[in-house]
N, C-alpha and C positions, 0 to 999 in steps of 0.2 A: 547636529549637522547645520552648518551655516547656510541660510537660504541663498539661492542663486542671485548674485548681484553683478552688475556690469562694471568692468574696469574700462574706463574711457580714456584713451591716450591722444595726445596732441600729435599732429602730423604736418610739418611744414615742407616736407619733401618726400619723394618716393622712398628714399632710404629710411626715413623716419616711419613711414607706413610699414615697411617690412620689419623694421626693428620692433615696432609695437606688436605686430601680429605674431612674430616668431617668439616674442618674450611672454606672450600670454594675454594680450588685450582682447576684450570682447567687442570693442568698438573703437573707432578712431574719429576724430573731428578735424576738419580742415577748411580751408577757404578757397574760393574761386573768384578771381576778379577783384573788384574794389569795394564790395559791400560786406566786409568783415572787419572785425576789430583788430586785425593784424595785417593791415594793408601793406606794411613794409616787410612782411614775411615773403618767402619765395612764392607761396601759393601755387595753384594748379590751373592749367588750361582745361577746357571741357574735354578735349581728347584724352588728356591725362586723367581726368576725373573718371572717365569711363573705364580706363585701365585699373585705376584704384578700386573702383566698385567691383569689377570682375575678380581681381586678386583677393579682395577681402571676402566677398560673398562665397567664393570657392572654399574659403577656409572658415566659413561660419561666423565671420566678423562683420558687424554693421558699420555703416558710414554715415556720419552726421555732418551736414554742411553748415558752417557758420555764415549767417546773413545778419550779423548782430551789430549793425550800425544804423544811425539815423539816415533817412532818405528824403531828399527834397522832392518837390512836385516834378521838377524836370528830370529827376532820376528814377521816378517810380516805374516807368515802363521798362527800363533796362533792368531794374532790380527784380521785377516780376518775371521778365524773360529769363533771368538767371535762375530764379527759383523753378520755373517750368522746365528749363533744360536739365537742371540738376535732378529733379524728380524723374524725368524721362531717362536720365542716366542710371537711375536705380538707387539714389541715396535714400536712406531709411528715415531721416528726419532733418528738418530745417530749424536751426537755432536762430531766433529772431528777437531783436530788441524793440524795434519801431512798431508801435501798436497799429499804426495806419497800414504799414506793409503787411503785418500779420493778418489783419482783417481782409485786406485785398487778396492775399494768397488764399485765405479761407473761402472767399467767394469764388475765386477762379478755379481752385483745386480743393474741393471739400474733403478729398481723401488724403491730402498731404498731412504728414505728422509734424506738428509744431511743438518745439521746445522753447520755453520762455528763457531768454538769456538772463544771466545775473545782472546784466546792464539795465534790465527793467526796474531794478531797485526794489523788487518785491521782497519784504522782510518778515511777514507775519502770516498766520493762518488765514486772516481775512483777505490779504492780497493773493495768497495762493489759491484760495477758493474762487476768487474773482477771475483768476487766470483760467481755471478750468471752465467756468461759464463762458469765457471768451474764446474757447476753442483750442486751448493748449492741452497737451497730454502730459507734459512734464514741466517742472519748474526747477531752474538752477538757482539754488539759494545762496545768499551772500556768505562770503568767507568769515564775516564778523560774528556770525551766530554762535552762541554757546551750545553745549550739548543739550542742556535743558530746553533751550529755545527750539532746537531742531526737533527734539522729541515732541514738543507741543504741536509743531506743524504736522509731524507724522501721525499723531493721535487724532488730529482734527481735520485732516484733508485727505480726500480720496483721489489722489493723483500721484504720478511718479515724482520722486524727489531725487535730485542730483546734487551732490555736494563735492566741493574741492577737497582733496586729501593730500596734495603735494604740489609745490611750486611757489612762484612769486606771490607776495602779498602787496597789493596796492595800499597806500596809506588811506585812500579815500574809499568810501562805499561805492561800489561799481555803479556807473550811470550818474553819479553826483559830482564828478570831477570836471572842473573847468580851468584848472591851473595851466595845463599845457596849451589850451586854446587861447586863453586870455593873455598869457605872457609871451607866448611863442607862435600863436596862430596855427597850432596843430592840435586838432580836437581828438580827444580820446573817444568821444561819442561817435566820431566819424572814422575811427580806425587809424589815427595818425599820432597817437600819443608819443611825445618826445621824452617822457619820463624825467621831467625837471625835478620831481620829488627825490631823485637819487643824487641830486646836487646838494651842496652844503646849505643847510638852514639851521639856525640856532637862535637862542634868545639874546646872545651877546656878540653877534657878528664874528664869532670864531668858526673855524672850519670843523663844524660838527654836523651830523646828519640826522636831524630830528624828524625827518619825513621818510626815512628809509627803514623799512621793516625787514627783518629776517624772512627767509622763505618759510612758508607754511609746510608742516609735515604731520599728518594725522594717520599715517599708515598703521600704527599700532592699534588705532581705534576702529579699523575697518570691520573686524569680526563683530564687534558690539553693535555698530551702526547698521550692519547688514541684518543682524537679528532684529533690530528695531524697525526695519522696513525701508531703509534707503535703497533706491533702485540702482543708482549709478554712482561710482566713485571716480571723480574727474581729476586728471593730472594736468596742471597748467604747463604751457611751454611750447607753443607752436613756432617759436623762433629759436628753440634750443636744438642742440645737435642730437643725432640719432642715438648716440651712446647714453645720453641722459634719459631719453625716452625709454630705451631698453631697460636701464637700471631701475627707473621708477616703476615701470610696469611689472617687472619681475619682483620687486619688493612688495608691491600690492598683491600680486598673485601668491607670493609666499605667505602673506598675512592671512589671506583667505584659506589657504591650504594648511595653515598651522606650522609652517617651517621657519626656522631661525637661520639667518645668514648674516653674521656680523660683518664679514668681509664685503658683502654686497652693499650693506648700509654705509660702510666707510667709503667705498668707491663712489656711491651716489652722492655723499657729502663732498667728496673731493672734486667731482666733475662739475658740480655747481651748488654752492650755498653762500649765504651772506653771514659769516661768523657763526655758522651753524643754522639750526632750524628752530621753529617755535610752534607751540600748540596753544598759545596764550588766549586767543579768542575762544577756542573750543572749551578750554578748561576754566575760562573766566578770570585768568590771571594776567590781566593787561598791565602795562607799565614799561619801564625802560628796558627790561630784559627782552622785550620783543624787537628791539631795534638793532640793526646791523647793516654793514656794507660788505661788499666783496673785497677781501684783502689778499695780499700776497700769500699769506699762510693758508688761505682757503684753496688756493690753486696750485700750491707747490708740488703736490702729488698727482695733479690732474692727468698728466700724460700716461703714467703707469696705470691709473684707474681707467682711463679711456680704453687702453688696450684690453684690460680685463672685461670691461663692459661690452666691448665689441664682440667678444666671444659668445655673448648671449644670443646673437642673431646672425652669426656667420652661416649657419646651415638652415635649410628649409626644414620645417617641422610638419611632417604629414599628419593630418588630422581627420581625414575622411577615409573610411574603409570602403573599398570598391571590390566588386566581384565581376569576373568575366566568364561568359559561356561562349566558347569558340567552336564553330562548325567548319570543317574543312572537307569538302567533297570534290572529287576529281571532276573537272569540266565545269565547275560552278565557281562563282565568286566567293571568297571567304566571308563568313558572317560572324559578327560578334554581338552578343547581347550583354550590355553592361548595366549594372545596378549599383546605387549608392544612396543610403539614407532614404529609401522609399522612391527615389527617382529611377527611371528606367529609360534606356535608349538602345537602338539597334543600328549598326552600321555595317557596310560591306566594303570589301577591298576593291582595288582597281583592276587587278589581273586575276584570271581564273586559276584555280588550284591545278597543278600539274601532277603527272605520274612520276614518282621518284625514279631516277635513272640509276642511282647507286643506293645509298643508305636512306631508308624512308624516314620521314620526320616523326619523331616521338613526341608524346604529350609533354615530357620534361623539357624538350627543346623549345616548344611553343611557350610553355610557362616561363622559361628563362627570359624570353623577350618581353613578356607581359609584366614581369616583376620590375622592370626598369622604370620606376616611377619617382626617382630621387628628386627631381627638380619641380615636382608638382605638390599639390595639397593632399594627394591620395597615397594610400598604402594598400597592398594586396591582401584581401581578406578571404577570398574564395575564387576557385578556378576550376574549370572543367574544359575538356577538349574532346570533341567527337570527330572522328575521321572514318573514312572507308578504306583504310589499309595503307598502301604504299603511296603516300602523298608527299608533295614537295611544295614549299613556299619559302622564298628567300628570307633571310634574317631582316633585310632592309624592308621587305614588304610587310613582315610581321610588326616591325617597329612603327611603320607608317600606319598600320591598322590600329595599333595600340594608341597612338597619338590621336587618331581620328575618333576612337571610342571615348577617350578622355575629354576631347573637345566637345563631343556630343553630350556627355553627361554633365559637363561643366555648364553648358548652355542651358540644360534643363534646370540645374540648381540655381543658376543666376537669372532665370527667366523672371521678368518683372511682372507683378500682379497688375491687372488692369486698373487704370486710374482715370477718374472722371475729370475732364477739363471743361469748365463752363465758360464758353465765349472768350472774349479778348480782354485787353487791359481796360479797367473801368474808366469811364469818362470823368474828367475833372468837373466837380460841381461848378455852377455858374459863379462869376465874379462876385465878391462880397462888397456891399455898399453900406458902410456904417450910417446909422440914422442920427448919430450924434456922438460926442466924445465926453466921457465922464472921467473922474479921477478917484483912485483908491490910495489911501495912505496907510502903510503898514508900519507898526512900531514894535520894538522889543520891550518897551517899558511905558507904563502909563504916564510917568513923570516927564516924558519927552513931548507930550501932546499940548500944543498951545490951546488956550481956552476958546479961541475964535474958530477953531476947526469944527465943522459940522460932523456930528457923531455918525451920520449915515455913511460917511466916507472913510471911517476909521476902522482898523483891524488891530486886535491885540492877541498875544499868545493865549492859547486855551487855558493854560494854568495860571493866568493872571487872577488876582483875588476877585471873588464874586462881587465885591464892592465896586470894582472897576467897571464891570458890565452893568451893574445896577445904576451906577452914576451915568454911564453912557448907554442909554437904553437902545440906541440904534446901531451900536458898534457891532462889527463882525469879529470872528475869531480866526486865528491861524493855527492849524495843526502842525506838529513838529515833523521834520523830514526824517528824523531817526526815531523809529517806533518799535525796535526789536524786542525790548525787554518789558515794556509796559503797555502793550496794545490793548489789553483788557481794561486797564485804568483809563486809557485814552477814550475808549468806548463809553465807559461810565461817565467821564467828564463831558462828553458830547451830550449825553442824556441830561446831565445837570444844566448845561448851557441852554439846551432847548427849554427847560423849565424856567430858566432865567429870562427867556424871551429873545435869545440870540436867533437871528433869522438867516444869517449867511456865514459861510466858512470857506477859507482858502485851504485846499487840499494839495500838499506838495507831491504826494505819491499815490500810486494805485491802492496801497494799503489804506491811506487816509480816505480816499474816495469810497472804498468798500465799506469802511466804518460809517462815514458821514451819510451814505445813501440809506442807512436804516432809519434816519431821522428826517425831519421836515425842513432841512436847510436848503438855501440857495447855494449851490456848490460852484466854486471858482477853482479850477486846476491851476496850481502854481507853476512857476518856470521850471522847477525841478522835474516836472513831468516830461520834459524834453519833447514838446510838441513841435514837430519840424515840417509837417506837410498837411495838406488839406484833408487827406484821408484820416489822419490822426485827430484832427478837429472833429470830423464826423464821427469817428469811433467814440470819443469821449462824450459827444453830444448824445449818442445813442446809448451810452452807458450811465447816464444820469447826471452828467455835469451840465451846468447852465452857461458857464463862461470859462475861458482859458487864457492864461498868460502863455504866449508862445515862447519857444526856446530863445535863450539869450545868445545862442550861437547862430541864429538866422541873420542874414543881411537885410537891410532896409528893403531892397528890391524884392527879395523873396517874401518878406512879410506882406508887402503891399499887393503881391500877386496871389496870395492865398485865397482860395474860394470857399464856398459853403456858407451856411447860415449861422454857425456858431459865433457867438459874441467873443471877440478876442482882444487882447491888450498886450502891452509891452512894459518892461521895466524902463522907465524914463529917468530914474534917479536912484542911486544906491550903490553901496559897497557890496558887490555880489559875493556870496560865499563861494570860494574857489574849491573848497573841499569840505565834505562832511565825514568826520572820522570818529571812530569809537575809541580810539586810543589817543588821549590828549598829548600832543607833542611837547607842550610846555612842561609836563611832568618829568621830562628828561632832565630838567634843570631846577625845578622848584615845586613845592607842594601847592595844593589848591589854596591853603591858608595863606601862603606867601604870595600867590598869584593875585588873589582877590578879584579875579575876572578882568584884570587890566594888564594882560601880557601881550606880547607880539613876537613873531618870528622875524629874523633878519636873514635875507639871502646874501649871496656872495657879492652882490652889487650894492648892498646897503639898503635895499628896499625893505620897508617894515610892513608886515602882514599881521593885523590884529587877530587875536584868537578869542572867540566868545563861546561859551558853553550853554547848551540848551538840552534839557531832558536826557542827560547822560551822554550827550554827544558834543563834540567840539566842531566849530565851524571856523575855517581860516578865510578871512575876508580879503578881498582885493584891496591893495593899498591905494588904488585910484577909484574915485567915485564915478560911476556912469552919470553923465550929464548931457541931457538932450533938450533942455528948456528952450534953446534958441533954434531947435531943429524939429519941433513937434509938428509943424505944418507939413513936413516932408513925409510923415507917416499917415498917409491918407487911407490906408486899409484897415485901421484899427478902431475899436469902439471905446477903449479906455487906456489911460496911462496909469501906471502904478509907481508910486514913490516909496522906496523901500529903505526905511530908516533903521540903522543898527546901533552904532556907538555915538551918534550925534547927541549933543546936549540940547536942551529945550531952545536955547537961543540960536543954536546952529540950525535947528529945524525951522524956526521962524524965518531965518535968513533964506533958507532954501525955498520955503513957501513963497516968500516975496519974489525971489528970482523966477520961480515957476509961473506965478501969475503975470509977471511982467515979461516973461519969455526972454529974460536977460541972457546974454552970452556969459561964458565962464569967467572972463576978465581976470586971468591970472590964477584962478583957483586950481588946485590939484584935481585933475579930472581925466576921464577917458570917454571915448565914444563907444567903448565896448567893441563888439565885433560887427556892429550894425553897418559900418562903412568899409569893411575890408574888401579887397578886390579879389583875393584868392582864398581857397579853403585853408 
């Protein structure tokens, strides 16, 4: 028998909620307001959220609220108020990305259930265990993990694991995409992704789609992964239509129940797919077969499939057995005792029971009215009626009494457990005053480093040759942002580096922080950590980090207004990786031997995006270099500047260092100010 596992369905509208519930979902996830990763979805008001919670809880279905975006200092109060209102509405869990927001929710509402969004970029057993220590009860793991990697997490972590089993695949590891924000001003980390990856990108400027993956579908693997211990199987698609939701939920339910339905699978493909589906990440078979776009042939049968899928949720599915004990005594108000799943309630009518003038009311007459439960979550499982003879109550009065009884038992079922709320919104820590500004220089290769550069300012990748660290005794190390497949080897390497005398390390992710914390390094959180507010700075300070690079999506004014004591810095120079992907897009056109690490993608406007590979992952670099050398004095709230070198030659590095020290303007160089000076989100 397959262990109980949750089917978690997306809901962008009330019709999607009913489609999910009636098709067999155990839980739904949705958004309210502007702090969720689908801000362009319909989303819900708080009044509607209350209705959703009541509807779902009556039917034994949980409601998870997505609060999975980065939050600025000036938004924290509103975000916490959103969380508080949602919990008071009865939502069962909050899905959170921002670690500062999560820690603030935990202090304000210690009973709130927190799920770590896949946007946290936690990829390994080390990161998952860190999340548990940080107050989360569930981790939503990346779509890029293989079966073996998921099993490793399940075997080594004592917390709930949620995995995606159907829906769209982003090209980039969640939380690591800056493509939409950098080229279009719409941040995926802020819930506004414009999906530029679905536009043409290729290696030769032709109209090919090297960043567009097929939709993920792991429905056939659900029984196996449920046996392995996965707690929740998640369907992507809060912006999809209800027929899609119904079809995906029903297909997942069939998988758990061991039922085959080829017609349903065809309808699900027709209603939405991109040249079919893929299981490439799960099976470890990455490559060009995983790529696809939505074509005319994918949707030509959509209308007929939509009609078939709509039938899955046309009718209410009663799921709760209810019993009524009715007492009708002349001269007294009618009385009903109602029970359901251990809940009990008693209600009375509004008018007294009368003496029958003609035909007395029979028990079968009363039962007939109490059986009318078709539009509710209940079905009749037990009934008794006690009378004192020739009584009469109108059919309308009996119907009203039945509705009153159902409302009463529903209220009992949906009654929220008491939750502790500790005080108000946390005060922002005092303004930060840097005591001085230093510089860090990050390199991809030792050959880029000029001889004149002080070793204490230099950072090299952790898998650089030992000789590089022996030569530069004061150099620091940079851990990789992609760690899914070899986190144990990374941990071994950190031990080796400690023995070599390395004293400091840049940690791009929570996984890296968790590993590095075992050793005696000075820890600097990288920009990939998406530190967007003062509370996040405090969180990482309390979690063992010594310094942080703040988010590259913050504006200058927000950076300067960050409070707290944590030492913080910015990227002042560099071609920022816009994507971290486990499926190299260049392999759509050429092999690794042909590429030789010197390829780029070209978009429809002719812009060239260099692609570099590290530790089994590919990074797609911004075609424009962030250049702030003539603006450094405007960043008065930071303690250090980081120069991030990627594909520059040694001579180009020397030129950049000269410009940095002289604070030269760009003077015709290809550059960007990043998002530091943008005026809107």
